All heavy atoms as an XYZ file, in Angstrom:
872
protein
N    -165.543    -92.084     56.667
C    -165.353    -90.726     56.164
C    -166.442    -90.356     55.165
O    -166.928    -89.244     55.154
C    -163.960    -90.620     55.527
C    -163.635    -89.247     55.026
S    -163.529    -88.125     56.424
C    -163.049    -86.676     55.636
N    -166.841    -91.287     54.322
C    -167.872    -91.034     53.339
C    -169.191    -90.667     54.012
O    -169.909    -89.783     53.562
C    -168.056    -92.279     52.450
C    -168.940    -92.106     51.229
C    -168.440    -90.966     50.361
C    -168.972    -93.389     50.429
N    -169.485    -91.312     55.119
C    -170.709    -91.015     55.870
C    -170.677    -89.579     56.396
O    -171.673    -88.878     56.370
C    -170.857    -92.011     57.021
S    -172.384    -91.765     57.942
N    -169.502    -89.137     56.853
C    -169.347    -87.767     57.357
C    -169.592    -86.741     56.272
O    -170.205    -85.702     56.506
N    -169.135    -87.012     55.049
C    -169.353    -86.099     53.926
C    -170.839    -86.034     53.592
O    -171.401    -84.967     53.365
C    -168.525    -86.536     52.696
C    -167.033    -86.354     52.991
C    -168.920    -85.740     51.459
C    -166.124    -86.927     51.939
N    -171.496    -87.194     53.590
C    -172.923    -87.229     53.287
C    -173.715    -86.454     54.332
O    -174.647    -85.720     54.005
C    -173.407    -88.676     53.207
N    -173.364    -86.604     55.611
C    -174.046    -85.879     56.679
C    -173.804    -84.379     56.528
O    -174.724    -83.574     56.684
C    -173.593    -86.393     58.070
C    -174.104    -85.480     59.170
C    -174.078    -87.813     58.278
N    -172.575    -83.987     56.190
C    -172.267    -82.565     56.007
C    -173.073    -81.976     54.867
O    -173.610    -80.879     54.971
C    -170.779    -82.372     55.722
O    -170.026    -82.741     56.844
N    -173.169    -82.704     53.761
C    -173.947    -82.212     52.617
C    -175.428    -82.126     52.966
O    -176.102    -81.195     52.583
C    -173.725    -83.118     51.400
C    -172.373    -82.919     50.786
C    -172.233    -83.682     49.516
N    -170.908    -83.469     48.972
C    -170.385    -84.152     47.999
N    -171.078    -85.144     47.449
N    -169.198    -83.897     47.556
N    -175.914    -83.120     53.686
C    -177.311    -83.101     54.100
C    -177.565    -81.918     55.023
O    -178.564    -81.212     54.879
C    -177.693    -84.413     54.796
C    -179.132    -84.495     55.305
C    -180.113    -84.369     54.142
C    -179.357    -85.789     56.049
N    -176.662    -81.665     55.952
C    -176.809    -80.529     56.863
C    -176.832    -79.213     56.098
O    -177.631    -78.326     56.384
C    -175.670    -80.504     57.882
O    -175.706    -81.657     58.678
N    -175.944    -79.088     55.114
C    -175.893    -77.878     54.295
C    -177.193    -77.717     53.517
O    -177.760    -76.628     53.445
C    -174.706    -77.932     53.332
C    -174.544    -76.740     52.403
C    -174.333    -75.462     53.205
C    -173.378    -76.968     51.461
N    -177.693    -78.818     52.943
C    -178.946    -78.772     52.202
C    -180.100    -78.346     53.104
O    -180.902    -77.494     52.744
C    -179.243    -80.132     51.567
C    -180.592    -80.204     50.930
C    -180.828    -79.591     49.704
C    -181.645    -80.847     51.560
C    -182.084    -79.629     49.116
C    -182.898    -80.893     50.983
C    -183.124    -80.287     49.761
N    -180.194    -78.923     54.273
C    -181.270    -78.603     55.203
C    -181.173    -77.142     55.638
O    -182.176    -76.429     55.681
C    -181.263    -79.552     56.427
C    -182.198    -79.070     57.514
C    -181.615    -80.964     55.986
N    -179.974    -76.681     55.933
C    -179.785    -75.283     56.353
C    -180.166    -74.331     55.224
O    -180.839    -73.316     55.449
C    -178.345    -75.045     56.780
N    -179.788    -74.643     54.003
C    -180.130    -73.808     52.857
C    -181.629    -73.804     52.621
O    -182.237    -72.767     52.386
C    -179.399    -74.302     51.592
O    -177.997    -74.297     51.853
C    -179.689    -73.423     50.391
N    -182.243    -74.970     52.689
C    -183.687    -75.074     52.483
C    -184.437    -74.310     53.567
O    -185.408    -73.605     53.279
C    -184.114    -76.541     52.476
N    -184.005    -74.423     54.795
C    -184.665    -73.710     55.898
C    -184.546    -72.207     55.703
O    -185.504    -71.463     55.925
C    -184.061    -74.128     57.234
N    -183.382    -71.747     55.270
C    -183.177    -70.328     55.035
C    -184.073    -69.842     53.897
O    -184.670    -68.784     53.968
C    -181.703    -70.045     54.716
C    -181.413    -68.564     54.671
O    -182.016    -67.791     55.394
N    -180.497    -68.173     53.815
N    -184.172    -70.630     52.838
C    -185.009    -70.259     51.704
C    -186.471    -70.216     52.100
O    -187.204    -69.308     51.721
C    -184.805    -71.266     50.551
O    -183.427    -71.262     50.191
C    -185.629    -70.900     49.341
N    -186.918    -71.190     52.878
C    -188.307    -71.227     53.291
C    -188.645    -70.098     54.261
O    -189.779    -69.651     54.319
C    -188.633    -72.579     53.932
C    -188.590    -73.777     52.981
C    -188.790    -75.063     53.767
C    -189.622    -73.650     51.876
N    -187.661    -69.639     55.011
C    -187.894    -68.588     55.992
C    -188.144    -67.240     55.321
O    -188.754    -66.363     55.902
C    -186.711    -68.493     56.939
N    -187.683    -67.077     54.083
C    -187.869    -65.823     53.360
C    -189.174    -65.916     52.587
O    -189.284    -66.634     51.613
C    -186.677    -65.541     52.416
C    -185.387    -65.439     53.207
C    -186.932    -64.271     51.625
C    -184.156    -65.308     52.355
N    -190.164    -65.194     53.048
C    -191.501    -65.280     52.480
C    -191.736    -64.180     51.444
O    -191.308    -63.041     51.625
C    -192.528    -65.157     53.606
O    -193.821    -65.144     53.081
N    -192.429    -64.542     50.364
C    -192.824    -63.576     49.340
C    -194.315    -63.740     49.024
O    -194.731    -63.614     47.879
C    -191.992    -63.751     48.057
O    -192.127    -65.098     47.594
C    -190.528    -63.431     48.277
N    -195.105    -63.994     50.049
C    -196.521    -64.296     49.846
C    -197.362    -63.078     49.492
O    -198.460    -63.232     48.995
C    -197.130    -64.958     51.095
O    -196.958    -64.071     52.208
C    -196.465    -66.282     51.391
N    -196.873    -61.890     49.730
C    -197.692    -60.709     49.460
C    -197.705    -60.310     47.993
O    -198.496    -59.482     47.571
C    -197.276    -59.542     50.342
C    -195.894    -59.006     50.080
C    -195.524    -57.909     51.043
N    -195.866    -56.612     50.509
C    -195.988    -55.513     51.234
N    -195.786    -55.555     52.529
N    -196.299    -54.365     50.685
N    -196.838    -60.912     47.188
C    -196.810    -60.613     45.760
C    -198.028    -61.217     45.077
O    -198.385    -62.367     45.318
C    -195.521    -61.129     45.117
C    -194.315    -60.315     45.512
C    -193.588    -60.624     46.659
C    -193.925    -59.217     44.764
C    -192.506    -59.859     47.038
C    -192.839    -58.451     45.132
C    -192.130    -58.777     46.275
O    -191.059    -58.017     46.652
N    -198.663    -60.443     44.194
C    -199.855    -60.923     43.500
C    -199.511    -61.725     42.254
O    -200.359    -62.455     41.749
C    -200.758    -59.740     43.103
O    -200.012    -58.831     42.290
C    -201.276    -59.019     44.345
N    -198.300    -61.583     41.753
C    -197.824    -62.373     40.613
C    -196.724    -63.304     41.127
O    -195.955    -62.928     42.011
C    -197.269    -61.465     39.520
N    -196.661    -64.515     40.585
C    -195.639    -65.462     41.060
C    -194.219    -64.919     40.860
O    -193.933    -64.277     39.857
C    -195.855    -66.704     40.195
C    -197.194    -66.542     39.569
C    -197.493    -65.082     39.531
N    -193.374    -65.188     41.842
C    -191.965    -64.811     41.763
C    -191.206    -66.035     41.236
O    -191.316    -67.116     41.818
C    -191.416    -64.429     43.165
C    -192.232    -63.292     43.777
C    -189.945    -64.080     43.098
C    -192.226    -62.006     43.004
N    -190.429    -65.881     40.156
C    -189.666    -67.032     39.654
C    -188.714    -67.567     40.721
O    -188.135    -66.794     41.495
C    -188.880    -66.454     38.474
C    -189.604    -65.206     38.095
C    -190.243    -64.688     39.344
N    -188.570    -68.873     40.782
C    -187.702    -69.491     41.783
C    -186.254    -69.023     41.651
O    -185.516    -68.994     42.621
C    -187.769    -71.010     41.677
C    -189.116    -71.573     42.084
C    -189.077    -73.081     42.168
C    -190.436    -73.661     42.458
N    -190.993    -73.315     43.740
N    -185.850    -68.629     40.440
C    -184.476    -68.182     40.218
C    -184.243    -66.731     40.645
O    -183.108    -66.271     40.687
C    -184.112    -68.343     38.741
O    -184.989    -67.556     37.948
N    -185.320    -66.006     40.980
C    -185.201    -64.588     41.343
C    -184.564    -64.428     42.711
O    -184.923    -65.112     43.660
C    -186.600    -63.942     41.351
C    -186.611    -62.468     41.699
S    -185.766    -61.408     40.506
C    -186.740    -61.697     39.045
N    -183.612    -63.517     42.796
C    -182.980    -63.211     44.079
C    -183.998    -62.502     44.965
O    -184.707    -61.611     44.523
C    -181.759    -62.320     43.870
C    -181.055    -61.932     45.160
C    -179.761    -61.229     44.871
C    -179.055    -60.804     46.135
N    -178.762    -61.847     47.064
N    -184.061    -62.935     46.227
C    -184.959    -62.315     47.199
C    -184.100    -61.633     48.263
O    -183.278    -62.268     48.913
C    -185.898    -63.348     47.851
C    -186.797    -62.675     48.874
C    -186.725    -64.065     46.789
N    -184.303    -60.337     48.425
C    -183.556    -59.548     49.406
C    -184.366    -59.540     50.702
O    -185.548    -59.211     50.686
C    -183.364    -58.101     48.905
C    -182.632    -58.097     47.571
C    -182.628    -57.279     49.931
C    -182.618    -56.738     46.911
N    -183.715    -59.877     51.801
C    -184.428    -60.008     53.073
C    -184.077    -58.932     54.094
O    -184.800    -58.737     55.052
C    -184.158    -61.393     53.667
C    -185.114    -61.738     54.796
O    -186.318    -61.416     54.681
O    -184.650    -62.318     55.793
N    -182.979    -58.210     53.905
C    -182.568    -57.213     54.897
C    -182.232    -55.880     54.223
O    -181.922    -55.830     53.037
C    -181.320    -57.672     55.684
O    -180.205    -57.737     54.778
C    -181.546    -59.013     56.352
N    -182.273    -54.818     55.017
C    -181.884    -53.498     54.505
C    -180.429    -53.503     54.070
O    -180.065    -52.852     53.090
C    -182.080    -52.425     55.586
C    -183.511    -52.087     55.906
C    -184.185    -51.201     54.892
N    -183.758    -49.832     54.887
C    -184.300    -48.867     55.592
N    -185.291    -49.114     56.401
N    -183.852    -47.640     55.497
N    -179.591    -54.256     54.797
C    -178.173    -54.309     54.429
C    -177.992    -54.927     53.047
O    -177.206    -54.428     52.238
C    -177.368    -55.095     55.474
C    -175.867    -55.063     55.228
C    -175.313    -53.652     55.203
O    -175.518    -52.886     56.131
N    -174.609    -53.282     54.144
N    -178.721    -56.006     52.767
C    -178.656    -56.615     51.435
C    -179.119    -55.628     50.367
O    -178.521    -55.528     49.292
C    -179.536    -57.863     51.360
C    -179.014    -59.061     52.114
C    -179.996    -60.218     52.031
O    -180.922    -60.270     52.868
O    -179.844    -61.044     51.105
N    -180.187    -54.887     50.672
C    -180.697    -53.886     49.738
C    -179.661    -52.790     49.516
O    -179.406    -52.388     48.382
C    -182.002    -53.298     50.264
C    -182.687    -52.258     49.380
C    -183.021    -52.820     48.011
C    -183.939    -51.741     50.071
N    -179.031    -52.328     50.588
C    -177.986    -51.307     50.467
C    -176.805    -51.816     49.645
O    -176.248    -51.080     48.827
C    -177.504    -50.871     51.855
C    -178.552    -50.081     52.599
O    -179.491    -49.567     52.016
N    -178.398    -50.004     53.901
N    -176.426    -53.078     49.862
C    -175.324    -53.660     49.092
C    -175.658    -53.708     47.606
O    -174.826    -53.357     46.757
C    -174.990    -55.069     49.593
C    -174.378    -55.063     50.978
O    -173.939    -54.032     51.487
N    -174.371    -56.215     51.611
N    -176.871    -54.134     47.284
C    -177.268    -54.198     45.872
C    -177.374    -52.801     45.270
O    -177.035    -52.596     44.107
C    -178.566    -54.967     45.695
C    -178.357    -56.456     45.872
S    -179.625    -57.460     45.099
C    -179.291    -57.233     43.365
N    -177.832    -51.841     46.063
C    -177.900    -50.459     45.580
C    -176.501    -49.945     45.257
O    -176.319    -49.199     44.290
C    -178.571    -49.568     46.615
N    -175.509    -50.357     46.042
C    -174.129    -49.983     45.753
C    -173.607    -50.639     44.481
O    -172.855    -50.031     43.716
N    -174.021    -51.880     44.247
C    -173.605    -52.601     43.040
C    -174.299    -52.058     41.790
O    -173.746    -52.115     40.691
C    -173.946    -54.088     43.164
C    -173.118    -54.847     44.172
C    -173.571    -56.293     44.283
O    -173.805    -56.925     43.238
O    -173.713    -56.767     45.431
N    -175.516    -51.581     41.955
C    -176.322    -51.087     40.826
C    -176.795    -49.666     41.128
O    -177.965    -49.435     41.423
C    -177.530    -52.004     40.597
C    -177.139    -53.419     40.275
C    -177.070    -54.390     41.285
C    -176.812    -53.800     38.972
C    -176.694    -55.697     40.996
C    -176.438    -55.100     38.678
C    -176.380    -56.045     39.696
O    -176.007    -57.326     39.412
N    -175.890    -48.683     41.042
C    -176.246    -47.318     41.453
C    -177.334    -46.664     40.598
O    -177.947    -45.704     41.032
C    -174.913    -46.562     41.337
C    -174.076    -47.380     40.422
C    -174.514    -48.797     40.601
N    -177.601    -47.186     39.420
C    -178.655    -46.630     38.580
C    -179.965    -47.397     38.735
O    -180.948    -47.124     38.051
C    -178.228    -46.620     37.103
C    -177.001    -45.766     36.787
C    -176.649    -45.872     35.310
C    -177.227    -44.314     37.184
N    -179.968    -48.345     39.654
C    -181.169    -49.133     39.904
C    -182.163    -48.348     40.755
O    -181.834    -47.313     41.337
N    -183.383    -48.853     40.814
C    -184.426    -48.196     41.605
C    -185.415    -49.242     42.111
O    -185.478    -50.358     41.598
C    -185.146    -47.134     40.775
C    -185.779    -47.664     39.510
C    -187.109    -48.069     39.488
C    -185.037    -47.768     38.325
C    -187.688    -48.567     38.333
C    -185.611    -48.266     37.165
C    -186.933    -48.660     37.168
O    -187.505    -49.164     36.023
N    -186.164    -48.869     43.134
C    -187.213    -49.746     43.659
C    -188.515    -49.414     42.949
O    -188.901    -48.247     42.853
C    -187.396    -49.546     45.164
C    -186.427    -50.265     46.064
C    -186.707    -49.911     47.517
C    -186.486    -51.768     45.868
N    -189.174    -50.439     42.471
C    -190.461    -50.283     41.804
C    -191.498    -51.033     42.625
O    -191.367    -52.236     42.852
C    -190.375    -50.859     40.394
C    -191.646    -50.645     39.585
O    -192.437    -49.758     39.945
O    -191.835    -51.365     38.584
N    -192.510    -50.301     43.095
C    -193.562    -50.920     43.904
C    -194.646    -51.434     42.964
O    -195.305    -50.660     42.264
C    -194.146    -49.891     44.868
C    -195.133    -50.477     45.835
C    -195.656    -49.449     46.823
O    -195.246    -48.278     46.764
O    -196.489    -49.835     47.644
N    -194.800    -52.775     42.933
C    -195.829    -53.373     42.077
C    -196.130    -54.794     42.533
O    -195.330    -55.399     43.243
C    -195.420    -53.369     40.608
C    -194.188    -54.209     40.311
C    -193.895    -54.254     38.815
N    -192.773    -55.149     38.624
C    -191.703    -54.878     37.935
N    -191.589    -53.728     37.336
N    -190.734    -55.759     37.824
N    -197.255    -55.300     42.132
C    -197.670    -56.673     42.463
C    -197.638    -56.955     43.964
O    -197.380    -58.082     44.382
C    -196.827    -57.703     41.716
C    -197.012    -57.620     40.219
O    -198.083    -57.281     39.740
N    -195.962    -57.913     39.470
N    -197.850    -55.930     44.762
C    -197.907    -56.126     46.202
C    -196.574    -56.068     46.919
O    -196.507    -56.225     48.128
N    -195.488    -55.841     46.183
C    -194.167    -55.809     46.810
C    -193.249    -54.818     46.107
O    -193.706    -53.923     45.394
N    -191.955    -54.989     46.333
C    -190.958    -54.080     45.766
C    -189.963    -54.870     44.922
O    -189.418    -55.870     45.363
C    -190.194    -53.351     46.880
C    -191.069    -52.439     47.697
C    -191.732    -52.912     48.826
C    -191.227    -51.105     47.338
C    -192.540    -52.071     49.579
C    -192.030    -50.263     48.089
C    -192.680    -50.752     49.206
O    -193.470    -49.916     49.950
N    -189.735    -54.378     43.715
C    -188.775    -54.968     42.791
C    -187.576    -54.033     42.689
O    -187.765    -52.824     42.516
C    -189.380    -55.115     41.398
C    -190.463    -56.168     41.296
C    -191.713    -55.974     41.868
C    -190.232    -57.350     40.609
C    -192.711    -56.930     41.766
C    -191.223    -58.319     40.504
C    -192.457    -58.101     41.079
O    -193.430    -59.057     40.987
N    -186.369    -54.581     42.770
C    -185.173    -53.791     42.503
C    -184.910    -53.935     41.008
O    -184.704    -55.046     40.508
C    -183.978    -54.291     43.311
C    -182.672    -53.528     43.105
C    -182.843    -52.042     43.439
C    -181.558    -54.122     43.937
N    -184.982    -52.815     40.300
C    -184.910    -52.808     38.849
C    -183.681    -52.028     38.411
O    -183.376    -50.967     38.962
C    -186.187    -52.161     38.257
C    -186.160    -52.133     36.750
C    -187.426    -52.890     38.764
N    -182.981    -52.538     37.411
C    -181.802    -51.875     36.881
C    -182.231    -50.795     35.884
O    -183.376    -50.769     35.441
C    -180.876    -52.896     36.207
C    -179.431    -52.432     36.196
O    -179.097    -51.356     36.682
N    -178.564    -53.241     35.647
N    -181.304    -49.930     35.521
C    -181.608    -48.826     34.608
C    -182.166    -49.306     33.266
O    -182.912    -48.594     32.615
C    -180.358    -47.959     34.376
C    -179.305    -48.641     33.550
C    -179.242    -48.455     32.179
C    -178.382    -49.495     34.139
C    -178.280    -49.091     31.411
C    -177.420    -50.133     33.390
C    -177.377    -49.934     32.019
N    -181.832    -50.524     32.863
C    -182.320    -51.065     31.593
C    -183.671    -51.767     31.754
O    -184.128    -52.459     30.853
C    -181.294    -52.011     30.982
C    -181.022    -53.241     31.837
O    -181.605    -53.362     32.937
O    -180.217    -54.086     31.410
N    -184.290    -51.593     32.900
C    -185.606    -52.147     33.252
C    -185.587    -53.648     33.532
O    -186.647    -54.259     33.636
C    -186.659    -51.810     32.187
C    -186.746    -50.350     31.888
N    -187.205    -49.430     32.807
C    -186.395    -49.641     30.783
C    -187.146    -48.221     32.269
N    -186.666    -48.325     31.048
N    -184.404    -54.239     33.648
C    -184.335    -55.655     34.020
C    -184.494    -55.768     35.539
O    -183.997    -54.934     36.295
C    -183.004    -56.274     33.579
O    -181.914    -55.612     34.197
N    -185.221    -56.787     35.967
C    -185.452    -56.987     37.396
C    -184.251    -57.700     37.998
O    -183.859    -58.762     37.534
C    -186.734    -57.810     37.631
O    -187.830    -57.107     37.051
C    -186.989    -58.015     39.106
N    -183.686    -57.094     39.038
C    -182.509    -57.652     39.700
C    -182.896    -58.536     40.876
O    -182.250    -59.539     41.142
C    -181.604    -56.522     40.203
C    -181.094    -55.563     39.132
C    -180.471    -54.333     39.772
C    -180.096    -56.275     38.228
N    -183.950    -58.149     41.594
C    -184.350    -58.871     42.804
C    -185.717    -58.376     43.257
O    -186.216    -57.357     42.762
C    -183.328    -58.649     43.922
N    -186.293    -59.112     44.184
C    -187.513    -58.676     44.867
C    -187.218    -58.659     46.356
O    -186.257    -59.279     46.813
C    -188.716    -59.599     44.572
C    -189.072    -59.560     43.097
C    -188.464    -61.018     45.035
N    -188.031    -57.942     47.105
C    -187.833    -57.900     48.555
C    -188.774    -58.891     49.238
O    -189.877    -59.147     48.757
C    -188.079    -56.481     49.103
O    -189.396    -56.082     48.776
C    -187.079    -55.492     48.523
N    -188.320    -59.422     50.341
C    -189.126    -60.360     51.123
C    -190.296    -59.628     51.762
O    -190.324    -58.396     51.825
C    -188.269    -61.000     52.220
O    -187.913    -60.018     53.182
N    -191.269    -60.398     52.238
C    -192.428    -59.801     52.903
C    -192.012    -58.919     54.072
O    -192.540    -57.818     54.252
C    -193.379    -60.889     53.402
C    -194.092    -61.606     52.264
O    -194.005    -61.157     51.105
O    -194.745    -62.628     52.547
N    -191.051    -59.385     54.863
C    -190.644    -58.608     56.039
C    -189.967    -57.299     55.627
O    -190.202    -56.256     56.245
C    -189.738    -59.422     56.960
O    -188.565    -59.810     56.289
N    -189.164    -57.336     54.578
C    -188.527    -56.101     54.114
C    -189.560    -55.195     53.448
O    -189.477    -53.974     53.581
C    -187.369    -56.398     53.157
C    -186.549    -55.206     52.702
C    -186.023    -54.375     53.869
C    -185.396    -55.656     51.809
N    -190.555    -55.774     52.775
C    -191.649    -54.967     52.208
C    -192.345    -54.175     53.307
O    -192.642    -52.989     53.128
C    -192.665    -55.864     51.501
S    -192.160    -56.474     49.888
N    -192.615    -54.825     54.430
C    -193.283    -54.141     55.547
C    -192.434    -52.974     56.044
O    -192.953    -51.896     56.337
C    -193.562    -55.122     56.674
C    -194.633    -56.132     56.340
C    -194.823    -57.184     57.413
O    -194.294    -57.017     58.531
O    -195.517    -58.176     57.125
N    -191.130    -53.198     56.115
C    -190.221    -52.134     56.554
C    -190.226    -50.980     55.543
O    -190.292    -49.803     55.927
C    -188.811    -52.716     56.707
C    -187.852    -51.831     57.421
C    -186.507    -52.509     57.666
O    -186.424    -53.758     57.679
O    -185.539    -51.759     57.853
N    -190.187    -51.311     54.256
C    -190.201    -50.278     53.216
C    -191.545    -49.552     53.179
O    -191.596    -48.345     52.932
C    -189.872    -50.890     51.857
C    -188.449    -51.431     51.709
C    -188.300    -52.194     50.399
C    -187.422    -50.316     51.821
N    -192.645    -50.280     53.432
C    -193.962    -49.646     53.518
C    -193.965    -48.584     54.610
O    -194.455    -47.466     54.413
C    -195.054    -50.678     53.843
C    -195.383    -51.595     52.676
O    -195.017    -51.290     51.523
O    -196.017    -52.646     52.940
N    -193.414    -48.932     55.768
C    -193.383    -48.001     56.904
C    -192.548    -46.771     56.574
O    -192.943    -45.639     56.893
C    -192.844    -48.703     58.152
N    -191.413    -46.965     55.924
C    -190.549    -45.839     55.545
C    -191.271    -44.949     54.534
O    -191.230    -43.719     54.633
C    -189.207    -46.356     54.975
C    -188.412    -45.242     54.331
C    -188.399    -47.027     56.063
N    -191.954    -45.562     53.568
C    -192.690    -44.795     52.556
C    -193.809    -43.982     53.195
O    -194.017    -42.811     52.853
C    -193.278    -45.727     51.502
O    -192.258    -46.332     50.761
N    -194.539    -44.598     54.123
C    -195.618    -43.892     54.806
C    -195.084    -42.713     55.603
O    -195.678    -41.629     55.601
C    -196.378    -44.849     55.717
C    -197.228    -45.850     54.959
C    -197.825    -46.922     55.851
O    -197.836    -46.761     57.094
O    -198.291    -47.931     55.299
N    -193.969    -42.901     56.275
C    -193.354    -41.815     57.042
C    -192.911    -40.688     56.119
O    -193.117    -39.501     56.420
C    -192.167    -42.343     57.851
C    -191.474    -41.295     58.705
C    -192.369    -40.735     59.809
O    -193.273    -41.438     60.273
O    -192.142    -39.575     60.204
N    -192.325    -41.026     54.982
C    -191.897    -40.012     54.018
C    -193.100    -39.244     53.469
O    -193.038    -38.014     53.313
C    -191.119    -40.665     52.875
N    -194.196    -39.949     53.191
C    -195.409    -39.283     52.706
C    -195.970    -38.331     53.756
O    -196.381    -37.218     53.421
C    -196.466    -40.315     52.313
C    -196.162    -41.006     51.006
C    -197.224    -42.025     50.618
O    -198.406    -41.817     50.974
O    -196.852    -43.013     49.965
N    -195.991    -38.755     55.020
C    -196.478    -37.878     56.093
C    -195.598    -36.634     56.213
O    -196.104    -35.518     56.377
C    -196.517    -38.630     57.430
C    -197.713    -39.548     57.574
C    -197.915    -40.023     58.997
N    -196.787    -40.768     59.529
C    -196.604    -42.086     59.385
N    -197.496    -42.799     58.730
N    -195.569    -42.686     59.899
N    -194.289    -36.802     56.117
C    -193.367    -35.674     56.206
C    -193.588    -34.712     55.033
O    -193.639    -33.490     55.222
C    -191.920    -36.166     56.229
C    -190.920    -35.044     56.273
C    -190.682    -34.351     57.460
C    -190.231    -34.656     55.133
C    -189.780    -33.306     57.509
C    -189.331    -33.615     55.174
C    -189.108    -32.938     56.355
O    -188.219    -31.903     56.391
N    -193.757    -35.258     53.837
C    -193.980    -34.425     52.658
C    -195.283    -33.644     52.794
O    -195.331    -32.439     52.505
C    -194.009    -35.294     51.397
C    -194.219    -34.567     50.076
C    -193.108    -33.557     49.831
C    -194.285    -35.564     48.935
N    -196.347    -34.297     53.239
C    -197.626    -33.611     53.437
C    -197.486    -32.496     54.472
O    -198.012    -31.389     54.297
C    -198.701    -34.603     53.873
C    -199.135    -35.544     52.768
C    -200.036    -36.666     53.267
O    -200.400    -36.675     54.465
O    -200.361    -37.542     52.455
N    -196.760    -32.778     55.552
C    -196.553    -31.777     56.604
C    -195.802    -30.572     56.056
O    -196.203    -29.428     56.270
C    -195.793    -32.393     57.785
C    -195.369    -31.384     58.805
C    -196.282    -30.854     59.702
C    -194.048    -30.956     58.857
C    -195.886    -29.908     60.641
C    -193.655    -30.014     59.790
C    -194.563    -29.489     60.688
N    -194.710    -30.802     55.344
C    -193.917    -29.687     54.825
C    -194.691    -28.893     53.790
O    -194.565    -27.669     53.726
C    -192.566    -30.157     54.242
O    -192.799    -31.138     53.233
C    -191.661    -30.725     55.307
N    -195.531    -29.575     52.990
C    -196.360    -28.845     52.026
C    -197.354    -27.942     52.730
O    -197.583    -26.808     52.312
C    -197.075    -29.820     51.097
C    -196.146    -30.464     50.090
C    -196.840    -31.537     49.265
O    -197.861    -32.091     49.666
N    -196.265    -31.845     48.117
N    -197.941    -28.432     53.832
C    -198.881    -27.605     54.604
C    -198.164    -26.401     55.201
O    -198.699    -25.291     55.206
C    -199.542    -28.433     55.707
C    -200.649    -29.338     55.206
C    -201.521    -29.863     56.338
N    -200.779    -30.462     57.430
C    -200.473    -31.759     57.527
N    -200.848    -32.590     56.592
N    -199.804    -32.210     58.570
N    -196.961    -26.600     55.710
C    -196.195    -25.503     56.300
C    -195.870    -24.464     55.237
O    -196.054    -23.261     55.449
C    -194.901    -26.029     56.980
C    -193.964    -24.890     57.330
C    -195.244    -26.856     58.200
N    -195.417    -24.907     54.070
C    -195.064    -23.967     52.998
C    -196.299    -23.198     52.550
O    -196.261    -21.972     52.373
C    -194.407    -24.721     51.812
C    -194.309    -23.837     50.580
C    -193.029    -25.230     52.215
N    -197.418    -23.908     52.374
C    -198.646    -23.221     51.941
C    -199.123    -22.240     53.001
O    -199.583    -21.140     52.673
C    -199.734    -24.248     51.627
C    -199.422    -25.056     50.377
S    -200.718    -26.190     49.919
C    -201.930    -25.054     49.298
N    -198.962    -22.591     54.262
C    -199.342    -21.699     55.354
C    -198.483    -20.445     55.336
O    -198.991    -19.335     55.500
C    -199.222    -22.431     56.682
O    -199.469    -21.563     57.751
N    -197.195    -20.628     55.134
C    -196.287    -19.478     55.075
C    -196.587    -18.604     53.880
O    -196.532    -17.381     53.961
C    -194.836    -19.961     55.048
C    -194.346    -20.512     56.362
C    -192.926    -21.029     56.299
O    -192.300    -21.005     55.224
O    -192.438    -21.477     57.356
N    -196.922    -19.204     52.744
C    -197.243    -18.435     51.541
C    -198.523    -17.637     51.755
O    -198.617    -16.485     51.361
C    -197.379    -19.357     50.321
C    -196.069    -19.914     49.848
C    -196.238    -20.950     48.740
O    -197.327    -21.466     48.498
N    -195.142    -21.255     48.061
N    -199.504    -18.237     52.426
C    -200.763    -17.549     52.720
C    -200.528    -16.377     53.639
O    -201.073    -15.302     53.481
C    -201.782    -18.508     53.346
O    -202.117    -19.514     52.449
N    -199.689    -16.619     54.629
C    -199.384    -15.580     55.608
C    -198.678    -14.406     54.934
O    -199.016    -13.257     55.182
C    -198.516    -16.173     56.726
S    -198.066    -14.975     57.979
N    -197.713    -14.708     54.073
C    -196.950    -13.669     53.407
C    -197.789    -12.912     52.391
O    -197.590    -11.736     52.150
C    -195.734    -14.259     52.712
S    -194.509    -14.894     53.882
N    -198.763    -13.576     51.790
C    -199.625    -12.918     50.802
C    -200.523    -11.875     51.453
O    -200.925    -10.905     50.811
C    -200.474    -13.976     50.084
N    -200.826    -12.062     52.736
C    -201.680    -11.128     53.440
C    -200.939     -9.853     53.832
O    -201.566     -8.828     54.126
C    -202.270    -11.783     54.681
C    -203.216    -12.962     54.433
C    -203.621    -13.607     55.765
C    -204.453    -12.492     53.678
N    -199.639     -9.873     53.849
C    -198.858     -8.695     54.298
C    -198.741     -7.652     53.246
O    -198.844     -7.651     52.156
C    -197.458     -9.144     54.731
C    -197.496     -9.938     55.997
C    -196.101    -10.308     56.425
C    -196.175    -11.109     57.710
N    -194.897    -11.502     58.188
């Protein structure tokens, strides 16, 4: 029985280590403390946003930090989630630029009348 417990603990350790190693934070330019929570999915980010409704994402050091209202860092996002957030940010910027052009075009048109 003791051998079975040791194997179970070893399996749990290996599974935890593999999961930790699978979450990459290599794009950050400053070291991430080992104790820092790393968010890997949008669902995890949404859950933390629900827990910390006054928190915000701060883009710095090559990645995204989830920061609480008191400026304490709650977590960082993994490289894969950073890529997803980069894409969303780029899409939002393109939409904003488009709507600004439309509004300016309409204002120009109306000024001529």
